[in-house]
N, C-alpha and C positions, 0 to 999 in steps of 0.2 A: 371389508364388506360385512355387515352384521348378519347374525344367524337368521333373523327373520327375512332379510332380503334374499339370502341364499336359498332359504326354504321356498320362498315365493318364486324365485327364478327356476328352481328345479322341480316344482310341483307338477308341471305338465311339460315333459321333455320335448314333445313335438313343437310346442310353441317356442321353447327356448331355441331349438334348432332352426326354426323358421326366422326367428328374430336375429340370430347370429348370421344366418345366410343373408338376410336383408341388409344388415349392418355392413357385412363384407361387400355386398353389391354396391353400397354407397361409394366404395373406393373408386368406382368407375367415374364418378363425378368430379373427383378432385385432381385429376391429371397425374396421379401417382404413377411412377414408372412401372412398366410391366416386367415380370420375370421373362427370361428368354422364351418368347412366344414361338413355339414350333409345333409341328405336326405331332410329335411324340407326346407333348403335354396335353394337347387336345384329345388325342386318342386315349391317354391314361384317364383324363377327366371323364370322357364318355364311358369308358369301361367301369370306372369307379362309381359313376352315377347310376349306371345300369345295375351293377351289382348291389349297390345300396338300396335302390328302389325295389329290386326283386327280393332282397333279404327282408326288408321292412314289410312288404306286402305279403310275403309267404308266412312270416312269423305271425303277423296280425291275423291272417286268414286261418292259421292253425288254431289260434286262440278262439276265434269265432266258431270254428267247426266243433271244438270240444265244449263250447258253451260257457266259456269264461270271459271275464272282462278284459279289455285292453286298457282300461283306465288305471294308471299307475297309483292312484290314491285309494283304490278299493281293493279289498282282499279278494284274491282269485277263488273261483269255485272248484278249480281243478289244477293239479300240478302237472304241467306239460313238460315231459322229458323226452319225447320222441321227435322224429323229424329233425329239423334244423336245431332244435333245443338239445339234441344229443351231442352237438358240436360246440355250442356256446350258450351260456345261460341268458344272454342278453342280445339276441339277434336283432330286435327292433332298434335298440340303441346303437348296435354295431352298424346297422343299415343307415341310421341317421348320421353317424360319424363318417361313413363312406360318402354320403351325399355332400357333407361339408368338405371332405377331402377332394371330391370331384370339383367343387366350386373353386378351390385353390388352383387346381390345374387349368380349369376352363377360363377363369378370370385372369390368372397369371399376375396377381397383385400380391406383394409381400404382406400387406395388411391382412389379407384373407387367411394367412397362416394362423392367426389368433383364434379364428372361429372353431376349427376342430380341436385345438388345444384347450380352449375354455370349456367346450362341451365335454371333452373327455374328463378333465379334472373335476368339473361339477358333477357329472354322472358318477364317476368312480368314488368320489369322496362323500357325496351327499345323497343323491337319489337312489342309487343301487343299494347302499347299505340299509337305507330306510325300508326299501322294498323287501330286501332279503330278510330283515327282522320280522316284517309282517308275514311273509310267506313261511318262514320257519316257525312262527307262533301258530300258524294255521295247520301246517303239514308235518311238523316235528321231525322225526328221524328220517322220513322219506326225503325231505328237502336236504337234511344234513348229508345223507348219503349221495344225493344228486350233486350237491355242492362240492363234495370231495372228488367226484368222478368227472365233472365237467367244468372247464375253466369259465371265468367270468366273461372274458372277451373272446379270446381264441386259444 
């Protein structure tokens, strides 16, 4: 995959996550065998989905409350390091990853395992480093100290 294609795919992670989820959902149409469908997987899917949605909405809400953008292509107006951001530097992306993991459990299709894996690899190698460079250029030492203190994912 070319650099321009990867850059386009990772420009807006929410759209990437939705596209991967839709692609995984297509596996329902092809009669692909299900993983062992049981109550445990359904419960795990529901819990992961709930956790992902709460994490994503809480993190985005905190950005809005402090008056900074949630658009990953724009430089933030504030460095948010409190609340959920004291536990992970990327709670919105972690929430999206959990939503994709929930889909794996809920759909029970082996093909769906590719969605969270692709999302993680693209975010971790492309989108997050680009964002971190932008934030570090804007906030300097404050971001460097935050980055040393708080992990990228968990």
